[in-house]
All heavy atoms as TSV, in Angstrom:
chain	resi	resn	atom	element	x	y	z
A	1	MET	N	N	61.722	-204.944	109.255
A	1	MET	CA	C	61.222	-203.942	108.324
A	1	MET	C	C	62.130	-202.698	108.380
A	1	MET	O	O	62.508	-202.261	109.469
A	1	MET	CB	C	59.803	-203.560	108.727
A	1	MET	CG	C	59.005	-202.969	107.609
A	1	MET	SD	S	57.277	-202.879	108.059
A	1	MET	CE	C	56.918	-201.301	107.363
A	2	PRO	N	N	62.466	-202.112	107.230
A	2	PRO	CA	C	63.364	-200.954	107.252
A	2	PRO	C	C	62.681	-199.698	107.800
A	2	PRO	O	O	61.459	-199.627	107.875
A	2	PRO	CB	C	63.728	-200.762	105.777
A	2	PRO	CG	C	62.638	-201.400	105.013
A	2	PRO	CD	C	62.121	-202.513	105.865
A	3	LYS	N	N	63.521	-198.746	108.180
A	3	LYS	CA	C	62.998	-197.473	108.689
A	3	LYS	C	C	62.312	-196.711	107.569
A	3	LYS	O	O	62.673	-196.851	106.408
A	3	LYS	CB	C	64.147	-196.616	109.219
A	3	LYS	CG	C	64.721	-197.100	110.530
A	3	LYS	CD	C	65.548	-196.019	111.152
A	3	LYS	CE	C	67.004	-196.197	110.799
A	3	LYS	NZ	N	67.867	-195.222	111.453
A	4	MET	N	N	61.328	-195.891	107.939
A	4	MET	CA	C	60.657	-195.059	106.949
A	4	MET	C	C	61.507	-193.834	106.665
A	4	MET	O	O	62.097	-193.257	107.582
A	4	MET	CB	C	59.290	-194.617	107.458
A	4	MET	CG	C	58.162	-195.222	106.669
A	4	MET	SD	S	56.568	-194.776	107.284
A	4	MET	CE	C	56.267	-193.271	106.433
A	5	LYS	N	N	61.587	-193.451	105.396
A	5	LYS	CA	C	62.365	-192.264	105.039
A	5	LYS	C	C	61.466	-191.037	105.050
A	5	LYS	O	O	60.301	-191.118	104.679
A	5	LYS	CB	C	62.958	-192.428	103.642
A	5	LYS	CG	C	64.133	-193.372	103.608
A	5	LYS	CD	C	64.849	-193.275	102.293
A	5	LYS	CE	C	66.099	-194.123	102.309
A	5	LYS	NZ	N	66.848	-194.025	101.054
A	6	THR	N	N	62.029	-189.902	105.436
A	6	THR	CA	C	61.325	-188.623	105.377
A	6	THR	C	C	61.262	-188.191	103.917
A	6	THR	O	O	62.234	-188.323	103.188
A	6	THR	CB	C	62.093	-187.563	106.193
A	6	THR	OG1	O	62.177	-188.015	107.535
A	6	THR	CG2	C	61.389	-186.226	106.147
A	7	ASN	N	N	60.116	-187.696	103.493
A	7	ASN	CA	C	59.962	-187.180	102.142
A	7	ASN	C	C	60.753	-185.870	102.031
A	7	ASN	O	O	60.502	-184.929	102.778
A	7	ASN	CB	C	58.472	-186.960	101.858
A	7	ASN	CG	C	58.210	-186.465	100.475
A	7	ASN	OD1	O	58.536	-185.329	100.156
A	7	ASN	ND2	N	57.624	-187.312	99.644
A	8	SER	N	N	61.717	-185.829	101.112
A	8	SER	CA	C	62.625	-184.673	101.012
A	8	SER	C	C	61.901	-183.393	100.637
A	8	SER	O	O	62.255	-182.317	101.112
A	8	SER	CB	C	63.712	-184.955	99.986
A	8	SER	OG	O	64.536	-186.000	100.437
A	9	GLY	N	N	60.896	-183.474	99.767
A	9	GLY	CA	C	60.137	-182.293	99.370
A	9	GLY	C	C	59.349	-181.725	100.541
A	9	GLY	O	O	59.312	-180.514	100.752
A	10	ALA	N	N	58.750	-182.615	101.321
A	10	ALA	CA	C	57.966	-182.190	102.481
A	10	ALA	C	C	58.864	-181.595	103.557
A	10	ALA	O	O	58.499	-180.617	104.216
A	10	ALA	CB	C	57.179	-183.365	103.037
A	11	LYS	N	N	60.035	-182.163	103.710
A	11	LYS	CA	C	60.999	-181.704	104.711
A	11	LYS	C	C	61.349	-180.230	104.508
A	11	LYS	O	O	61.515	-179.478	105.458
A	11	LYS	CB	C	62.246	-182.579	104.582
A	11	LYS	CG	C	63.366	-182.305	105.531
A	11	LYS	CD	C	64.440	-183.391	105.459
A	11	LYS	CE	C	65.049	-183.531	104.081
A	11	LYS	NZ	N	66.138	-184.533	104.041
A	12	LYS	N	N	61.423	-179.812	103.224
A	12	LYS	CA	C	61.778	-178.430	102.900
A	12	LYS	C	C	60.592	-177.471	103.025
A	12	LYS	O	O	60.781	-176.271	103.153
A	12	LYS	CB	C	62.315	-178.361	101.475
A	12	LYS	CG	C	63.593	-179.129	101.276
A	12	LYS	CD	C	63.891	-179.321	99.803
A	12	LYS	CE	C	64.983	-180.364	99.606
A	12	LYS	NZ	N	65.172	-180.714	98.202
A	13	ARG	N	N	59.370	-177.990	102.960
A	13	ARG	CA	C	58.194	-177.126	102.894
A	13	ARG	C	C	57.415	-176.982	104.195
A	13	ARG	O	O	56.633	-176.049	104.346
A	13	ARG	CB	C	57.244	-177.646	101.814
A	13	ARG	CG	C	57.754	-177.423	100.425
A	13	ARG	CD	C	56.877	-178.122	99.398
A	13	ARG	NE	N	57.268	-177.777	98.043
A	13	ARG	CZ	C	58.234	-178.373	97.360
A	13	ARG	NH1	N	58.932	-179.361	97.909
A	13	ARG	NH2	N	58.515	-177.998	96.137
A	14	PHE	N	N	57.591	-177.905	105.124
A	14	PHE	CA	C	56.795	-177.901	106.350
A	14	PHE	C	C	57.670	-177.868	107.583
A	14	PHE	O	O	58.753	-178.432	107.602
A	14	PHE	CB	C	55.899	-179.148	106.411
A	14	PHE	CG	C	54.955	-179.266	105.252
A	14	PHE	CD1	C	55.227	-180.143	104.211
A	14	PHE	CD2	C	53.804	-178.501	105.181
A	14	PHE	CE1	C	54.367	-180.261	103.134
A	14	PHE	CE2	C	52.940	-178.610	104.107
A	14	PHE	CZ	C	53.230	-179.484	103.081
A	15	LYS	N	N	57.170	-177.184	108.626
A	15	LYS	CA	C	57.861	-177.137	109.914
A	15	LYS	C	C	56.847	-177.484	110.999
A	15	LYS	O	O	55.660	-177.194	110.876
A	15	LYS	CB	C	58.388	-175.719	110.194
A	15	LYS	CG	C	59.447	-175.246	109.209
A	15	LYS	CD	C	60.820	-175.728	109.593
A	15	LYS	CE	C	61.882	-175.303	108.610
A	15	LYS	NZ	N	62.127	-176.236	107.534
A	16	ARG	N	N	57.340	-178.089	112.077
A	16	ARG	CA	C	56.476	-178.421	113.203
A	16	ARG	C	C	56.411	-177.253	114.188
A	16	ARG	O	O	57.425	-176.590	114.418
A	16	ARG	CB	C	57.046	-179.629	113.928
A	16	ARG	CG	C	56.121	-180.786	113.893
A	16	ARG	CD	C	56.740	-182.004	114.470
A	16	ARG	NE	N	56.543	-183.146	113.600
A	16	ARG	CZ	C	55.360	-183.721	113.405
A	16	ARG	NH1	N	54.287	-183.267	113.995
A	16	ARG	NH2	N	55.254	-184.746	112.603
A	17	THR	N	N	55.240	-177.014	114.750
A	17	THR	CA	C	55.100	-175.982	115.786
A	17	THR	C	C	55.380	-176.624	117.141
A	17	THR	O	O	55.517	-177.848	117.236
A	17	THR	CB	C	53.674	-175.393	115.801
A	17	THR	OG1	O	52.757	-176.436	116.142
A	17	THR	CG2	C	53.308	-174.789	114.459
A	18	GLY	N	N	55.424	-175.821	118.166
A	18	GLY	CA	C	55.667	-176.335	119.507
A	18	GLY	C	C	54.591	-177.278	120.000
A	18	GLY	O	O	54.854	-178.178	120.785
A	19	THR	N	N	53.362	-177.069	119.522
A	19	THR	CA	C	52.245	-177.906	119.966
A	19	THR	C	C	52.051	-179.141	119.088
A	19	THR	O	O	51.126	-179.918	119.316
A	19	THR	CB	C	50.931	-177.095	119.973
A	19	THR	OG1	O	50.718	-176.544	118.669
A	19	THR	CG2	C	50.964	-175.990	121.001
A	20	GLY	N	N	52.902	-179.296	118.048
A	20	GLY	CA	C	52.812	-180.493	117.222
A	20	GLY	C	C	52.051	-180.334	115.918
A	20	GLY	O	O	52.008	-181.262	115.115
A	21	ARG	N	N	51.430	-179.168	115.723
A	21	ARG	CA	C	50.759	-178.928	114.440
A	21	ARG	C	C	51.820	-178.706	113.367
A	21	ARG	O	O	52.990	-178.534	113.692
A	21	ARG	CB	C	49.856	-177.685	114.513
A	21	ARG	CG	C	48.738	-177.707	115.528
A	21	ARG	CD	C	47.514	-178.515	115.167
A	21	ARG	NE	N	46.935	-178.252	113.861
A	21	ARG	CZ	C	45.967	-177.371	113.598
A	21	ARG	NH1	N	45.486	-176.622	114.559
A	21	ARG	NH2	N	45.497	-177.234	112.384
A	22	ILE	N	N	51.418	-178.683	112.101
A	22	ILE	CA	C	52.380	-178.497	111.015
A	22	ILE	C	C	52.097	-177.179	110.316
A	22	ILE	O	O	50.965	-176.886	109.952
A	22	ILE	CB	C	52.330	-179.691	110.037
A	22	ILE	CG1	C	52.735	-180.960	110.779
A	22	ILE	CG2	C	53.250	-179.454	108.866
A	22	ILE	CD1	C	52.554	-182.227	110.014
A	23	LYS	N	N	53.162	-176.380	110.156
A	23	LYS	CA	C	53.074	-175.043	109.583
A	23	LYS	C	C	53.465	-175.090	108.115
A	23	LYS	O	O	54.360	-175.841	107.738
A	23	LYS	CB	C	54.025	-174.138	110.359
A	23	LYS	CG	C	53.784	-172.670	110.200
A	23	LYS	CD	C	54.541	-171.875	111.240
A	23	LYS	CE	C	56.013	-171.825	110.922
A	23	LYS	NZ	N	56.729	-170.786	111.686
A	24	ARG	N	N	52.786	-174.289	107.295
A	24	ARG	CA	C	53.106	-174.232	105.867
A	24	ARG	C	C	52.969	-172.807	105.369
A	24	ARG	O	O	52.330	-171.974	106.017
A	24	ARG	CB	C	52.158	-175.140	105.071
A	24	ARG	CG	C	50.709	-174.632	105.090
A	24	ARG	CD	C	49.810	-175.392	104.145
A	24	ARG	NE	N	48.444	-174.917	104.204
A	24	ARG	CZ	C	47.949	-173.899	103.518
A	24	ARG	NH1	N	48.737	-173.203	102.711
A	24	ARG	NH2	N	46.687	-173.555	103.624
A	25	MET	N	N	53.571	-172.532	104.203
A	25	MET	CA	C	53.397	-171.234	103.562
A	25	MET	C	C	52.233	-171.335	102.571
A	25	MET	O	O	51.905	-172.422	102.114
A	25	MET	CB	C	54.677	-170.816	102.833
A	25	MET	CG	C	55.818	-170.439	103.764
A	25	MET	SD	S	55.409	-169.211	105.015
A	25	MET	CE	C	55.259	-167.734	104.015
A	26	LYS	N	N	51.629	-170.200	102.249
A	26	LYS	CA	C	50.492	-170.190	101.335
A	26	LYS	C	C	50.951	-170.238	99.882
A	26	LYS	O	O	52.078	-169.834	99.561
A	26	LYS	CB	C	49.649	-168.936	101.570
A	26	LYS	CG	C	48.966	-168.961	102.933
A	26	LYS	CD	C	48.161	-167.719	103.157
A	26	LYS	CE	C	47.547	-167.737	104.549
A	26	LYS	NZ	N	46.919	-166.470	104.859
A	27	ALA	N	N	50.087	-170.743	99.018
A	27	ALA	CA	C	50.396	-170.878	97.596
A	27	ALA	C	C	50.018	-169.601	96.834
A	27	ALA	O	O	49.478	-168.659	97.418
A	27	ALA	CB	C	49.625	-172.058	97.028
A	28	PHE	N	N	50.296	-169.586	95.544
A	28	PHE	CA	C	49.932	-168.499	94.607
A	28	PHE	C	C	50.710	-167.202	94.847
A	28	PHE	O	O	50.184	-166.117	94.679
A	28	PHE	CB	C	48.416	-168.211	94.645
A	28	PHE	CG	C	47.576	-169.447	94.512
A	28	PHE	CD1	C	46.860	-169.931	95.591
A	28	PHE	CD2	C	47.526	-170.135	93.312
A	28	PHE	CE1	C	46.086	-171.086	95.473
A	28	PHE	CE2	C	46.759	-171.278	93.176
A	28	PHE	CZ	C	46.039	-171.761	94.262
A	29	THR	N	N	51.981	-167.303	95.222
A	29	THR	CA	C	52.766	-166.095	95.498
A	29	THR	C	C	53.930	-165.887	94.532
A	29	THR	O	O	54.661	-164.916	94.658
A	29	THR	CB	C	53.368	-166.150	96.916
A	29	THR	OG1	O	54.199	-167.307	97.006
A	29	THR	CG2	C	52.303	-166.196	97.962
A	30	SER	N	N	54.120	-166.820	93.572
A	30	SER	CA	C	55.358	-166.765	92.798
A	30	SER	C	C	55.275	-165.976	91.496
A	30	SER	O	O	56.250	-165.353	91.097
A	30	SER	CB	C	55.862	-168.174	92.521
A	30	SER	OG	O	54.856	-168.917	91.864
A	31	HIS	N	N	54.154	-165.998	90.811
A	31	HIS	CA	C	54.065	-165.248	89.548
A	31	HIS	C	C	52.621	-164.852	89.268
A	31	HIS	O	O	51.722	-165.201	90.027
A	31	HIS	CB	C	54.651	-166.068	88.383
A	31	HIS	CG	C	53.954	-167.364	88.151
A	31	HIS	ND1	N	53.020	-167.546	87.178
A	31	HIS	CD2	C	54.053	-168.551	88.786
A	31	HIS	CE1	C	52.568	-168.804	87.218
A	31	HIS	NE2	N	53.172	-169.422	88.186
A	32	ILE	N	N	52.416	-164.103	88.181
A	32	ILE	CA	C	51.108	-163.502	87.839
A	32	ILE	C	C	50.597	-162.681	89.030
A	32	ILE	O	O	49.479	-162.845	89.504
A	32	ILE	CB	C	50.064	-164.552	87.381
A	32	ILE	CG1	C	50.690	-165.561	86.431
A	32	ILE	CG2	C	48.889	-163.862	86.688
A	32	ILE	CD1	C	49.752	-166.675	85.994
A	33	LEU	N	N	51.463	-161.789	89.517
A	33	LEU	CA	C	51.125	-161.003	90.705
A	33	LEU	C	C	50.449	-159.679	90.357
A	33	LEU	O	O	49.903	-159.025	91.243
A	33	LEU	CB	C	52.383	-160.739	91.528
A	33	LEU	CG	C	53.069	-161.995	92.088
A	33	LEU	CD1	C	54.423	-161.635	92.670
A	33	LEU	CD2	C	52.210	-162.681	93.122
A	34	THR	N	N	50.459	-159.292	89.082
A	34	THR	CA	C	49.919	-157.983	88.711
A	34	THR	C	C	48.409	-157.907	88.898
A	34	THR	O	O	47.896	-156.855	89.270
A	34	THR	CB	C	50.268	-157.651	87.251
A	34	THR	OG1	O	49.889	-158.746	86.432
A	34	THR	CG2	C	51.738	-157.381	87.097
A	35	LYS	N	N	47.717	-159.001	88.679
A	35	LYS	CA	C	46.252	-158.977	88.820
A	35	LYS	C	C	45.778	-159.193	90.257
A	35	LYS	O	O	44.593	-159.070	90.530
A	35	LYS	CB	C	45.607	-160.004	87.889
A	35	LYS	CG	C	45.989	-161.441	88.156
A	35	LYS	CD	C	45.213	-162.401	87.274
A	35	LYS	CE	C	45.836	-162.511	85.907
A	35	LYS	NZ	N	45.290	-163.616	85.123
A	36	LYS	N	N	46.693	-159.507	91.161
A	36	LYS	CA	C	46.316	-159.717	92.558
A	36	LYS	C	C	46.433	-158.401	93.316
A	36	LYS	O	O	47.380	-157.648	93.128
A	36	LYS	CB	C	47.225	-160.770	93.194
A	36	LYS	CG	C	47.006	-162.148	92.580
A	36	LYS	CD	C	48.036	-163.146	92.996
A	36	LYS	CE	C	47.876	-164.400	92.158
A	36	LYS	NZ	N	49.057	-165.236	92.140
A	37	SER	N	N	45.467	-158.146	94.165
A	37	SER	CA	C	45.449	-156.887	94.913
A	37	SER	C	C	46.555	-156.890	95.976
A	37	SER	O	O	46.971	-157.957	96.439
A	37	SER	CB	C	44.099	-156.705	95.597
A	37	SER	OG	O	43.954	-157.637	96.652
A	38	PRO	N	N	47.016	-155.700	96.367
A	38	PRO	CA	C	48.047	-155.619	97.407
A	38	PRO	C	C	47.622	-156.302	98.707
A	38	PRO	O	O	48.436	-156.951	99.359
A	38	PRO	CB	C	48.219	-154.121	97.622
A	38	PRO	CG	C	47.814	-153.508	96.335
A	38	PRO	CD	C	46.714	-154.379	95.810
A	39	LYS	N	N	46.360	-156.195	99.054
A	39	LYS	CA	C	45.864	-156.821	100.280
A	39	LYS	C	C	45.975	-158.338	100.192
A	39	LYS	O	O	46.353	-159.007	101.151
A	39	LYS	CB	C	44.413	-156.417	100.510
A	39	LYS	CG	C	43.827	-156.985	101.786
A	39	LYS	CD	C	42.381	-156.597	101.969
A	39	LYS	CE	C	41.829	-157.227	103.224
A	39	LYS	NZ	N	40.415	-156.912	103.399
A	40	ARG	N	N	45.634	-158.882	99.022
A	40	ARG	CA	C	45.696	-160.332	98.819
A	40	ARG	C	C	47.143	-160.824	98.874
A	40	ARG	O	O	47.446	-161.833	99.521
A	40	ARG	CB	C	45.079	-160.670	97.468
A	40	ARG	CG	C	45.013	-162.146	97.167
A	40	ARG	CD	C	44.241	-162.359	95.888
A	40	ARG	NE	N	44.458	-163.678	95.358
A	40	ARG	CZ	C	44.152	-164.056	94.126
A	40	ARG	NH1	N	43.595	-163.200	93.295
A	40	ARG	NH2	N	44.379	-165.270	93.708
A	41	LYS	N	N	48.055	-160.081	98.245
A	41	LYS	CA	C	49.469	-160.463	98.246
A	41	LYS	C	C	50.054	-160.388	99.660
A	41	LYS	O	O	50.841	-161.237	100.066
A	41	LYS	CB	C	50.266	-159.576	97.297
A	41	LYS	CG	C	49.983	-159.882	95.836
A	41	LYS	CD	C	50.913	-159.141	94.917
A	41	LYS	CE	C	50.452	-157.727	94.656
A	41	LYS	NZ	N	51.214	-157.077	93.580
A	42	ARG	N	N	49.650	-159.380	100.411
A	42	ARG	CA	C	50.103	-159.205	101.790
A	42	ARG	C	C	49.623	-160.375	102.652
A	42	ARG	O	O	50.362	-160.890	103.487
A	42	ARG	CB	C	49.565	-157.872	102.315
A	42	ARG	CG	C	50.208	-157.376	103.572
A	42	ARG	CD	C	49.912	-155.901	103.804
A	42	ARG	NE	N	48.500	-155.588	103.845
A	42	ARG	CZ	C	47.859	-154.776	102.981
A	42	ARG	NH1	N	48.523	-154.217	101.972
A	42	ARG	NH2	N	46.580	-154.537	103.087
A	43	ASP	N	N	48.392	-160.799	102.436
A	43	ASP	CA	C	47.827	-161.922	103.190
A	43	ASP	C	C	48.524	-163.234	102.847
A	43	ASP	O	O	48.676	-164.104	103.697
A	43	ASP	CB	C	46.326	-162.030	102.914
A	43	ASP	CG	C	45.666	-163.111	103.746
A	43	ASP	OD1	O	45.846	-163.082	104.982
A	43	ASP	OD2	O	44.994	-163.989	103.177
A	44	LEU	N	N	48.964	-163.383	101.603
A	44	LEU	CA	C	49.626	-164.617	101.168
A	44	LEU	C	C	51.034	-164.771	101.763
A	44	LEU	O	O	51.576	-165.871	101.771
A	44	LEU	CB	C	49.723	-164.659	99.634
A	44	LEU	CG	C	48.413	-164.871	98.888
A	44	LEU	CD1	C	48.606	-164.654	97.404
A	44	LEU	CD2	C	47.844	-166.257	99.152
A	45	ARG	N	N	51.610	-163.671	102.271
A	45	ARG	CA	C	52.943	-163.733	102.871
A	45	ARG	C	C	52.966	-164.525	104.175
A	45	ARG	O	O	53.976	-165.106	104.531
A	45	ARG	CB	C	53.440	-162.319	103.180
A	45	ARG	CG	C	54.214	-161.702	102.060
A	45	ARG	CD	C	54.789	-160.367	102.524
A	45	ARG	NE	N	54.315	-159.307	101.656
A	45	ARG	CZ	C	54.005	-158.075	102.039
A	45	ARG	NH1	N	54.083	-157.729	103.315
A	45	ARG	NH2	N	53.597	-157.182	101.173
A	46	ASP	N	N	51.859	-164.493	104.906
A	46	ASP	CA	C	51.803	-165.143	106.212
A	46	ASP	C	C	51.782	-166.658	106.086
A	46	ASP	O	O	51.235	-167.204	105.136
A	46	ASP	CB	C	50.557	-164.700	106.984
A	46	ASP	CG	C	50.543	-163.211	107.241
A	46	ASP	OD1	O	51.634	-162.626	107.374
A	46	ASP	OD2	O	49.446	-162.630	107.303
A	47	SER	N	N	52.346	-167.315	107.083
A	47	SER	CA	C	52.262	-168.772	107.124
A	47	SER	C	C	50.934	-169.155	107.770
A	47	SER	O	O	50.279	-168.335	108.412
A	47	SER	CB	C	53.424	-169.350	107.918
A	47	SER	OG	O	53.375	-168.893	109.239
A	48	THR	N	N	50.559	-170.410	107.589
A	48	THR	CA	C	49.322	-170.911	108.164
A	48	THR	C	C	49.535	-172.353	108.573
A	48	THR	O	O	50.596	-172.929	108.298
A	48	THR	CB	C	48.152	-170.764	107.165
A	48	THR	OG1	O	46.941	-171.117	107.807
A	48	THR	CG2	C	48.344	-171.626	105.933
A	49	LEU	N	N	48.552	-172.933	109.242
A	49	LEU	CA	C	48.671	-174.319	109.683
A	49	LEU	C	C	48.024	-175.252	108.670
A	49	LEU	O	O	47.073	-174.878	107.985
A	49	LEU	CB	C	47.998	-174.494	111.044
A	49	LEU	CG	C	48.622	-173.730	112.194
A	49	LEU	CD1	C	47.752	-173.839	113.430
A	49	LEU	CD2	C	50.024	-174.209	112.483
A	50	VAL	N	N	48.544	-176.455	108.584
A	50	VAL	CA	C	47.941	-177.486	107.731
A	50	VAL	C	C	46.596	-177.840	108.351
A	50	VAL	O	O	46.468	-177.921	109.575
A	50	VAL	CB	C	48.877	-178.725	107.685
A	50	VAL	CG1	C	48.190	-179.925	107.095
A	50	VAL	CG2	C	50.131	-178.398	106.905
A	51	SER	N	N	45.580	-178.028	107.521
A	51	SER	CA	C	44.234	-178.314	108.039
A	51	SER	C	C	44.212	-179.664	108.749
A	51	SER	O	O	45.053	-180.534	108.496
A	51	SER	CB	C	43.208	-178.303	106.907
A	51	SER	OG	O	43.451	-179.386	106.048
A	52	LYS	N	N	43.243	-179.829	109.638
A	52	LYS	CA	C	43.134	-181.046	110.452
A	52	LYS	C	C	43.006	-182.300	109.588
A	52	LYS	O	O	43.567	-183.341	109.923
A	52	LYS	CB	C	41.927	-180.948	111.383
A	52	LYS	CG	C	42.048	-179.860	112.410
A	52	LYS	CD	C	42.201	-180.420	113.787
A	52	LYS	CE	C	42.343	-179.274	114.767
A	52	LYS	NZ	N	42.348	-179.718	116.132
A	53	VAL	N	N	42.291	-182.200	108.465
A	53	VAL	CA	C	42.093	-183.381	107.612
A	53	VAL	C	C	43.374	-183.816	106.914
A	53	VAL	O	O	43.530	-184.988	106.581
A	53	VAL	CB	C	40.970	-183.176	106.562
A	53	VAL	CG1	C	39.623	-183.096	107.225
A	53	VAL	CG2	C	41.225	-181.963	105.709
A	54	ASP	N	N	44.319	-182.895	106.695
A	54	ASP	CA	C	45.581	-183.224	106.035
A	54	ASP	C	C	46.715	-183.502	107.019
A	54	ASP	O	O	47.789	-183.947	106.611
A	54	ASP	CB	C	46.008	-182.076	105.113
A	54	ASP	CG	C	45.058	-181.907	103.956
A	54	ASP	OD1	O	44.537	-182.924	103.461
A	54	ASP	OD2	O	44.833	-180.750	103.540
A	55	GLN	N	N	46.483	-183.258	108.287
A	55	GLN	CA	C	47.518	-183.377	109.312
A	55	GLN	C	C	48.158	-184.772	109.322
A	55	GLN	O	O	49.379	-184.899	109.304
A	55	GLN	CB	C	46.907	-183.074	110.683
A	55	GLN	CG	C	47.861	-183.159	111.843
A	55	GLN	CD	C	48.599	-181.880	112.131
A	55	GLN	OE1	O	48.247	-180.822	111.655
A	55	GLN	NE2	N	49.642	-181.986	112.912
A	56	LYS	N	N	47.338	-185.812	109.298
A	56	LYS	CA	C	47.837	-187.183	109.373
A	56	LYS	C	C	48.703	-187.522	108.166
A	56	LYS	O	O	49.753	-188.158	108.276
A	56	LYS	CB	C	46.656	-188.142	109.459
A	56	LYS	CG	C	47.000	-189.505	109.994
A	56	LYS	CD	C	45.749	-190.313	110.224
A	56	LYS	CE	C	46.005	-191.499	111.133
A	56	LYS	NZ	N	44.762	-192.193	111.473
A	57	ARG	N	N	48.278	-187.074	106.986
A	57	ARG	CA	C	49.026	-187.326	105.745
A	57	ARG	C	C	50.404	-186.652	105.785
A	57	ARG	O	O	51.401	-187.232	105.373
A	57	ARG	CB	C	48.217	-186.822	104.556
A	57	ARG	CG	C	48.760	-187.256	103.227
A	57	ARG	CD	C	47.970	-186.719	102.073
A	57	ARG	NE	N	46.530	-186.746	102.319
A	57	ARG	CZ	C	45.665	-185.932	101.730
A	57	ARG	NH1	N	46.075	-185.025	100.852
A	57	ARG	NH2	N	44.383	-186.023	101.975
A	58	MET	N	N	50.436	-185.413	106.286
A	58	MET	CA	C	51.700	-184.693	106.371
A	58	MET	C	C	52.641	-185.340	107.395
A	58	MET	O	O	53.844	-185.409	107.184
A	58	MET	CB	C	51.473	-183.229	106.763
A	58	MET	CG	C	50.768	-182.418	105.717
A	58	MET	SD	S	51.618	-182.462	104.162
A	58	MET	CE	C	50.301	-182.817	103.055
A	59	GLU	N	N	52.086	-185.826	108.498
A	59	GLU	CA	C	52.905	-186.488	109.501
A	59	GLU	C	C	53.545	-187.747	108.940
A	59	GLU	O	O	54.684	-188.081	109.267
A	59	GLU	CB	C	52.068	-186.820	110.740
A	59	GLU	CG	C	51.860	-185.628	111.629
A	59	GLU	CD	C	50.832	-185.846	112.716
A	59	GLU	OE1	O	50.301	-186.962	112.849
A	59	GLU	OE2	O	50.573	-184.864	113.451
A	60	ARG	N	N	52.825	-188.444	108.068
A	60	ARG	CA	C	53.367	-189.644	107.441
A	60	ARG	C	C	54.534	-189.284	106.513
A	60	ARG	O	O	55.527	-190.007	106.447
A	60	ARG	CB	C	52.265	-190.364	106.658
A	60	ARG	CG	C	52.540	-191.833	106.492
A	60	ARG	CD	C	51.372	-192.581	105.876
A	60	ARG	NE	N	50.180	-192.518	106.711
A	60	ARG	CZ	C	48.947	-192.267	106.248
A	60	ARG	NH1	N	48.749	-192.041	104.966
A	60	ARG	NH2	N	47.923	-192.250	107.051
A	61	LEU	N	N	54.414	-188.158	105.807
A	61	LEU	CA	C	55.502	-187.722	104.930
A	61	LEU	C	C	56.732	-187.286	105.729
A	61	LEU	O	O	57.855	-187.446	105.286
A	61	LEU	CB	C	55.032	-186.545	104.055
A	61	LEU	CG	C	54.061	-186.849	102.922
A	61	LEU	CD1	C	53.618	-185.562	102.282
A	61	LEU	CD2	C	54.668	-187.775	101.898
A	62	LEU	N	N	56.488	-186.706	106.894
A	62	LEU	CA	C	57.572	-186.180	107.704
A	62	LEU	C	C	58.137	-187.200	108.693
A	62	LEU	O	O	59.056	-186.895	109.437
A	62	LEU	CB	C	57.106	-184.935	108.469
A	62	LEU	CG	C	56.747	-183.744	107.599
A	62	LEU	CD1	C	56.045	-182.685	108.414
A	62	LEU	CD2	C	57.956	-183.170	106.895
A	63	ALA	N	N	57.552	-188.397	108.730
A	63	ALA	CA	C	58.019	-189.445	109.651
A	63	ALA	C	C	59.465	-189.805	109.314
A	63	ALA	O	O	59.789	-190.074	108.161
A	63	ALA	CB	C	57.132	-190.662	109.559
A	64	SER	N	N	60.313	-189.749	110.306
A	64	SER	CA	C	61.719	-190.069	110.031
A	64	SER	C	C	62.193	-191.203	110.918
A	64	SER	O	O	61.624	-191.496	111.924
A	64	SER	CB	C	62.592	-188.846	110.237
A	64	SER	OG	O	62.336	-188.255	111.495
């Protein structure tokens, strides 16, 4: 059976943490920013972890 390929889109969007969780950036930051409050935009800048229910799916995409 051939090796599994890493999903190129996922490779660019996700990074692994030291403990093995997967880190991602938050959505809704690219346009239509005028109606969003400064506090909301500031909060969207931070990265966050992929939720536990999606962890397995992301690992499959990142399997190399």
